[in-house]
C-alpha angles and dihedrals in degrees: 000000000000123000091233098091097040095088107066128173111201110201128194133156090229126109120251093254088067093067089097094040134047115354093358093061093070098026099053098061090056091046092048092047093050089047088054087055086058094255113149102241131180128183108209119198145159093282090062091063114094116251088232090060090050091048090051091052090051094051089049092052091046089060093043092051088062094058124106110270091024103054112090093012106105094177090057089045093053094050092047088051093051092046094047090050094052096042089051092052093050091048087053090051089057091053090046091051092051097044096043101036102245112166097187124047120186117192128196103218135022095247090060085048091054089055091049095048089052093050091043092056092045092049096037095230096178098162097050117099120201147180147175138235117214107212099177125076104260124346123353095244087058091048097050092042093054089045090059105274094121117211129181122228094265094048088048092051093051095047092048090055089049091048094050090053091052095048090049089052095050122093091227141003125206138185129178095241135037085227090059092051091047090053090046090057091049092049091052093045094241117157092220139003108272116247093248094060113101134184109223116176127218110258120252110260121239105247120211104230113240133171115236095234091053092044091051090049092049091050096040094243126143108245087212095062127083113249123196115191130206124180131193145060115324094235132128098260090058090058095210084156086073090051093050093050092046092052092043091053090055093043097093095051094043107037091176091061118117130177118213117193117192112197145071124260136068099014096148091054091050091048092046089057093049092048091051091056095044092253098106095114094054102054119090133188131204142166112198142160095221110056097169099088088057091052092048095048099044122096097201134017118208130188120185100174117147089213140023131162089200113339104228094190089051089051091050091050089050093052087048089057094238120160098253133203110192132173106242094237131138114333095345094102090053092050100040102034114167092344096087141047100248116206139173119255093269129128096215092052092046094052091049093049091050094046090051090056098036092053100038120057090184089059091050091050093049093049091046089054090052091051091051090049093052092045089063086070096053115113114252124225095259092058091045093049089050090056090055091048090056090046096050097045115074 
């Protein structure tokens, strides 16, 4: 193996506290495994950027926000703010690569890649190889638009052309599912997937074995109750409101039914929905570092998202052997296969699927066995790390 790929700078726009959540939840095991192989790894994030640089960006944005076509248009201002933040972070990554001798830079969205490309050109970093992971389903403008960064048709077209340029310039592009890469090509109006695009799955997490009774005791749950679990940010695209309404509609028939939501976000909105349906005392919220006791204690896992490139929480529930109900969106069918009950984003279908599992232990057991069988095909950390080794080495 050459030494070229042994100095890797991983770049995200997250904060250091996100390393055990969100992107960091899947990225850090790979970073740690490569470090264990004596690779020099650095995880560069927002907290590494000097406050003076952030202040300068904010002053620049304040001036831009007063320009004609930008002033009085909050959606445009929000997009420019997000783009500036990421371009600055990519530019900073180029300077870090030069100053600290990194020969491989892996950036975790294309707007970061744009900033790095600009910095690489400015600093003439000819010996640095670089690439991008696309974490949304399809192009980045689609993913950010669906996540609330609203863009009009003209702005979306411009951003897609910019993204296509950046992806052509990169040495590699990855996504966690083949379905995500295929959608990316469609979004960018490409006739086929370029040869430097690769699907690299997230690695199957190592689950800490835990008996359900013990897990319930640890969490303070009654093992005689029925526990439905949802995991993720409480934001509109995850459609947890639909899950709350579905569980509330079944609450009268099943008085032992409880819904547990793990994640930050619009807890008041979810609580208000549950209260209005008389289910308020049986919805519970938590943000935790160790999710495995929740997977071990739950009876049913449900995901109601309208978009997922991969669906890491779904994947964890599958590995845990939970009976899973998941909306068949984005890359979810590729990840979950026959190991989950796949449904459309439809309240009536969700209610019927939940009731079928809640009222039928045999159905839960059968679906749990399907999850366990599907989990056997999941890539382990060693195989995923080897894919990155091949990617990072020329």
